[in-house]
C-alpha positions as CSV (number, residue, x, y, z in Angstrom):
1,M,5.6,7.8,-33.9
2,S,8.5,10.2,-33.5
3,N,8.5,10.5,-29.7
4,Y,8.5,6.8,-29.1
5,Q,11.4,5.9,-26.7
6,T,13.0,2.6,-25.9
7,P,13.1,1.5,-22.4
8,E,16.8,1.6,-22.5
9,S,16.7,5.3,-24.0
10,K,14.2,6.1,-21.1
11,K,16.8,4.8,-18.4
12,Q,19.5,6.7,-19.9
13,E,17.6,10.1,-20.0
14,F,16.3,9.5,-16.5
15,R,20.2,8.7,-15.5
16,K,21.3,11.8,-17.2
17,Y,18.5,13.7,-15.1
18,L,19.6,12.2,-12.0
19,E,23.1,13.3,-12.8
20,K,22.6,16.7,-13.7
21,S,20.5,17.5,-10.8
22,G,23.0,16.2,-8.1
23,V,21.1,13.3,-6.8
24,I,23.7,10.8,-8.0
25,D,26.4,12.8,-6.0
26,A,24.0,13.2,-3.2
27,L,23.2,9.6,-2.9
28,T,26.9,8.5,-3.3
29,K,28.0,10.7,-0.4
30,V,25.4,9.6,2.0
31,L,26.1,5.8,1.1
32,V,30.0,6.2,1.6
33,G,29.0,7.9,4.9
34,L,27.1,5.1,6.1
35,Y,29.8,2.6,4.7
36,E,32.5,4.6,6.9
37,E,30.2,4.3,9.9
38,P,32.2,2.8,12.6
39,D,29.1,1.5,14.3
40,R,26.3,0.7,11.7
41,P,22.9,2.3,12.8
42,A,20.2,-0.2,13.3
43,N,17.9,1.8,11.0
44,A,19.8,2.8,7.5
45,V,16.7,4.7,6.1
46,D,16.5,6.7,9.4
47,Y,20.3,7.3,9.0
48,I,19.8,8.3,5.5
49,K,17.1,10.6,6.1
50,R,19.0,12.5,8.7
51,Y,22.1,12.7,6.5
52,M,20.0,14.2,3.9
53,G,18.7,16.8,6.1
54,A,15.0,15.2,6.9
55,P,13.6,16.4,10.2
56,A,13.5,13.9,12.7
57,G,10.0,13.0,14.5
58,V,8.0,14.8,12.3
59,D,4.5,13.3,11.9
60,V,3.5,13.7,8.1
61,E,0.1,12.4,8.5
62,A,-0.8,15.1,11.1
63,L,0.6,17.8,9.1
64,R,-1.4,16.8,6.2
65,A,-4.3,16.7,8.3
66,E,-3.8,20.0,9.6
67,L,-3.3,21.4,6.0
68,D,-6.5,20.1,5.1
69,Q,-8.4,21.9,7.9
70,L,-6.2,24.8,7.1
71,K,-7.6,24.8,3.4
72,A,-11.0,24.3,4.5
73,D,-10.9,27.3,7.1
74,K,-9.3,29.4,4.4
75,A,-12.4,28.6,1.8
76,Q,-14.9,29.3,4.7
77,L,-13.1,32.9,5.5
78,Q,-13.1,33.8,1.7
79,E,-16.7,32.7,1.6
80,T,-17.6,35.0,4.4
81,I,-15.5,37.8,2.9
82,A,-17.3,37.8,-0.3
83,Q,-20.7,38.0,1.5
84,L,-19.4,40.8,3.5
85,N,-18.4,42.6,0.4
86,Q,-21.7,41.9,-1.1
87,K,-23.4,43.8,1.6
88,V,-21.1,46.9,1.4
């Protein structure tokens, strides 16, 4: 069991990963921005999303449904192409 890690070492490894990837700095900046905001926003999560660059007003479920439909359409078209290629 040489690959066994203690919970503390896992936490430390994860902290290093977050720091190395810039997540700690990005979160610190957004939290400082929220703290320094003169008028506190009603929804802090939306503020953080906007600050981090997330698009506003996007319906994720609608996008997932559209993606699923497009995947099904693609599979159907690939099947049609395969059938037509057999005829040629």
